[in-house]
N, C-alpha and C positions, 0 to 999 in steps of 0.2 A: 504494500500499499504506500509506503514512503517513497519507493522508487518512482511510482507513477506521479506522485506529487512533485518530486524533484525534477522530473523530465518536463512537466508542465510549467514549472516555475522558470526553468532554464530557457524555455521557448518564449516566455513573456518578458523576461528581463531585458533583452535588447530593446524592445519597444518602449518599455518604461523609461529606460535611460535616455533613449532618443527624445521622448516627449518631455522629459525634465530638462534636457539640455538645450532644446530648441526654443527660440523666443515665442512668447505667447502672442496670438493674434487677438485684436480687440473684437469682442462679440458684436454682432450686428444688432441694430436697434429692433426690438420686437415690434411687430405691427398689430398683433392681437395677443390677448392674455385670456386663457381659459380658466374659469373659476368653477370648481365643483360645488354643487348645491347642497349635498348631504354632508354638513359640517357639524362637528361638536363645538361646544361653547369655547374651549381652548383654541380651536382652529380659528374661530371667528375673531377672537381677541388678538391672535398673532397676525391675521390678515388685515385687520382694520387700518394699521399704519401704512401698509403697502397699498391698499386701495385708495387711501387718502392721497398718497404721493402720486398715484397714477392719474388722479383727477386733475 
């Protein structure tokens, strides 16, 4: 089991290093934001400042 994990990690490692060393691109401006309707109270409290900023 550990051999298969090691092989998988060795395959992923070059990609991780390449992504960490390359400069980050600025994300594009979002055109739309999807808001889920079935939210709990904590979700609404955390989303309120985000929605206020988007307006």
